[in-house]
C-alpha positions in Angstrom: 39.3 -18.5 203.7 40.3 -15.1 205.1 40.0 -11.8 203.2 42.8 -9.4 203.9 41.5 -6.0 204.9 43.2 -2.6 205.4 43.0 -1.4 208.9 43.6 2.0 210.4 44.0 1.2 214.1 45.2 -2.2 215.2 45.2 -1.1 218.9 43.5 -2.9 221.7 42.0 -0.4 224.2 38.4 -1.3 225.3 39.1 -4.8 226.5 41.5 -5.1 229.4 44.0 -8.0 229.5 42.6 -10.0 232.4 39.6 -11.5 234.2 39.2 -14.5 232.0 35.6 -15.6 232.0 35.3 -18.7 229.8 33.2 -21.3 231.6 33.9 -24.8 232.5 33.4 -27.8 230.1 31.3 -30.6 231.5 33.1 -33.3 229.7 36.8 -32.6 230.0 39.3 -30.0 231.2 40.3 -27.4 228.6 41.8 -24.0 228.3 38.4 -22.6 228.8 38.3 -24.1 232.3 41.7 -22.9 233.2 40.7 -19.4 232.1 37.6 -19.4 234.2 39.4 -20.8 237.2 42.2 -18.3 236.8 39.8 -15.4 236.6 38.1 -16.4 239.9 41.4 -16.8 241.7 42.8 -13.5 240.4 39.6 -11.6 241.2 39.6 -13.0 244.8 43.3 -12.4 245.2 43.0 -8.8 243.9 40.6 -8.0 246.7 42.1 -10.0 249.6 45.8 -10.6 249.1 48.7 -8.4 249.3 52.1 -8.3 247.6 54.8 -10.3 249.4 56.7 -8.6 252.2 60.2 -7.1 251.5 63.3 -9.0 252.4 64.3 -9.2 256.0 67.3 -7.1 257.1 68.9 -10.3 258.5 69.2 -11.6 254.9 71.2 -8.5 253.8 74.4 -9.6 255.6 75.1 -12.6 253.5 77.9 -12.7 250.8 77.3 -10.8 247.6 76.9 -12.7 244.3 77.6 -11.0 241.0 75.4 -11.8 238.0 76.3 -11.2 234.4 73.1 -10.8 232.4 72.4 -10.7 228.7 74.7 -10.7 225.7 76.2 -7.4 226.8 77.1 -8.9 230.2 75.3 -6.3 232.3 76.3 -6.7 235.9 73.9 -7.1 238.8 74.7 -7.8 242.5 72.5 -9.7 245.0 72.9 -11.1 248.5 73.2 -14.8 248.4 70.5 -15.4 251.0 68.1 -13.4 248.9 69.0 -14.8 245.6 68.9 -18.4 246.8 65.2 -18.1 247.8 64.8 -19.1 244.2 65.4 -22.9 243.9 67.1 -22.2 240.5 69.7 -19.9 241.9 70.1 -22.1 245.0 71.1 -24.9 242.6 73.4 -22.5 240.6 75.4 -21.8 243.8 76.1 -25.5 244.0 77.0 -26.2 240.4 79.3 -25.1 237.6 77.2 -21.9 237.0 79.0 -20.3 239.9 82.6 -19.3 239.3 84.2 -20.2 242.6 86.7 -17.4 242.9 84.6 -14.5 241.9 81.1 -15.7 243.0 79.6 -14.8 239.6 76.7 -16.4 237.8 76.4 -15.8 234.0 73.0 -15.8 232.3 73.8 -14.6 228.7 70.3 -15.5 227.4 68.4 -13.4 230.0 67.0 -10.0 229.3 68.5 -7.3 231.7 65.2 -5.4 232.1 63.4 -8.6 233.0 66.0 -9.8 235.4 65.9 -6.4 237.1 62.3 -6.9 237.8 62.9 -10.5 239.2 65.6 -9.1 241.5 63.4 -6.3 242.7 60.7 -8.8 243.5 63.1 -11.0 245.5 64.1 -7.9 247.6 60.7 -6.0 247.8 58.0 -8.5 247.0 57.0 -6.5 244.0 58.4 -4.9 240.9 57.9 -1.6 239.0 55.3 -0.4 238.5 54.1 -1.4 241.9 50.7 -2.9 242.7 48.8 -0.5 245.0 45.4 -0.9 246.8 42.5 1.2 245.7 40.3 1.3 248.7 37.5 3.1 246.9 36.8 0.1 244.6 38.3 -2.5 246.9 40.8 -3.7 244.3 44.5 -3.4 243.3 45.8 -1.2 240.5 49.2 -0.2 239.1 50.9 2.8 240.6 50.3 6.0 238.7 53.6 7.8 238.1 53.3 11.5 237.4 56.8 11.8 235.9 56.6 9.1 233.3 54.3 6.3 232.0 55.7 2.8 232.9 56.7 0.9 229.7 54.3 -2.1 229.3 56.6 -3.7 226.7 60.3 -4.7 226.3 61.9 -5.0 223.0 63.3 -8.5 222.7 66.4 -8.5 220.5 66.2 -12.2 219.8 62.6 -11.9 218.3 63.0 -8.3 217.1 59.6 -7.6 218.6 58.0 -5.8 221.5 56.8 -8.3 224.1 54.7 -7.5 227.1 57.0 -7.1 230.1 54.7 -9.0 232.5 54.7 -12.0 230.1 58.5 -11.9 230.1 58.5 -11.7 233.9 56.0 -14.6 234.1 58.2 -16.8 231.9 61.3 -15.8 233.9 59.6 -16.6 237.1 58.7 -20.1 235.7 62.4 -20.7 234.9 63.5 -19.6 238.3 60.8 -21.5 240.2 59.1 -18.4 241.7 55.3 -19.2 241.7 54.4 -16.0 243.7 56.1 -13.9 241.0 54.2 -15.8 238.3 50.9 -14.9 240.0 51.9 -11.3 240.5 53.0 -10.9 236.8 49.7 -12.4 235.6 47.7 -10.1 237.8 49.6 -7.1 236.6 49.2 -8.0 233.0 45.5 -8.1 233.6 45.6 -4.4 234.5 47.2 -3.4 231.2 45.3 -1.6 228.5 45.9 0.1 225.1 48.1 -2.7 223.8 48.3 -3.2 220.1 47.1 -6.4 218.4 50.6 -7.0 217.1 52.1 -6.9 220.6 49.4 -9.2 222.0 49.9 -11.8 219.3 53.7 -11.7 219.5 53.5 -11.9 223.3 51.1 -14.8 223.1 53.5 -16.6 220.7 56.3 -16.0 223.2 54.2 -17.3 226.1 53.5 -20.5 224.1 57.2 -21.0 223.3 58.4 -20.4 226.8 56.0 -22.1 229.1 55.4 -25.9 229.4 52.2 -27.4 228.2 51.3 -28.2 231.8 51.2 -24.5 232.7 48.2 -23.2 230.8 47.4 -20.1 233.0 49.2 -17.5 230.8 48.1 -19.3 227.6 44.5 -19.3 228.8 44.8 -15.6 229.6 45.7 -14.8 226.0 43.0 -17.1 224.5 40.3 -15.4 226.7 41.6 -12.0 225.8 41.5 -12.6 222.0 38.0 -14.1 222.3 36.7 -11.1 224.2 38.4 -8.7 221.8 37.3 -10.7 218.7 35.8 -7.6 217.0 39.1 -5.9 217.1 41.1 -8.9 216.0 38.7 -9.7 213.2 39.5 -6.4 211.6 43.2 -6.8 212.1 45.4 -7.6 209.1 48.0 -8.6 211.7 45.7 -11.4 213.0 45.3 -12.8 209.4 49.1 -12.8 208.9 49.7 -14.5 212.2 47.0 -17.2 211.5 48.6 -17.9 208.1 51.9 -18.6 210.0 50.1 -21.1 212.2 51.2 -22.6 215.4 49.7 -24.2 218.6 48.2 -20.9 219.7 45.6 -20.9 216.9 44.5 -24.5 217.4 44.0 -23.8 221.1 42.1 -20.6 220.1 39.9 -22.7 217.8 39.1 -25.1 220.7 38.4 -22.3 223.1 36.1 -20.6 220.5 34.2 -23.8 220.0 33.8 -24.2 223.8 32.6 -20.6 224.0 30.0 -21.2 221.3 28.9 -24.4 223.0 28.3 -22.5 226.2 26.2 -19.9 224.5 24.2 -22.6 222.8 23.6 -24.4 226.1 22.5 -21.2 227.8 20.1 -20.4 224.9 18.5 -23.8 225.1 18.1 -23.9 228.9 14.7 -23.0 230.3 14.6 -19.5 231.8 14.2 -19.3 235.6 10.9 -17.6 236.4 11.2 -14.3 238.1 10.2 -14.1 241.7 7.7 -11.3 242.4 
């Protein structure tokens, strides 16, 4: 039974949203394994890989397709050759989604701010804020803009909540079959900090509702984040309210917590390796 406590600061600042480090189970695959594997891949990629190259000029001579995005029908334009690098949009150009006379695709459920990032990625191989190399520490970091601080969240009208932008981009990339964009969004989210508990939990719920069960990378990211930040979440009245609502997120969190405790127990019982003098 949980006891509701008043809290003064529900923010998450000390623990960064990335670098999952939950170890591998010996008996079966779990979210813990996915988190550990994802952490190693992301760390390796952050030091060795680069964002995709921008679109080739030869692709900028193809016909223009207009896209009507969101409930307010905000208009975007994209070159057909660029847009159809996404299998989803390639299929759209061959189906009823494309209005033959006007070459227009309507996506009334999409979020304009998110689609703008998707389109920017298709053209430039990245989206704002850009991922830049830090040669001093041999890693990647988000660009530091002197004029303004990039918004880490987007207000989602349908949910009436702030959701982490990179989570929205990840889920959009999944819909549009853009695996490189998914990897980029996950890496960028790992560089975010200072995110409130409420935003983390609402974003985790969104991730669970908008990714298939077979795609556990983003889900494992949130599970590992909550476990690492457990001291903050334990004091959070928001966490108690969310747990009372229930959902698949919290069963997976329970399993991941159990696996984490099993690992600690195994390490504690294992004989210590003698130091070499």
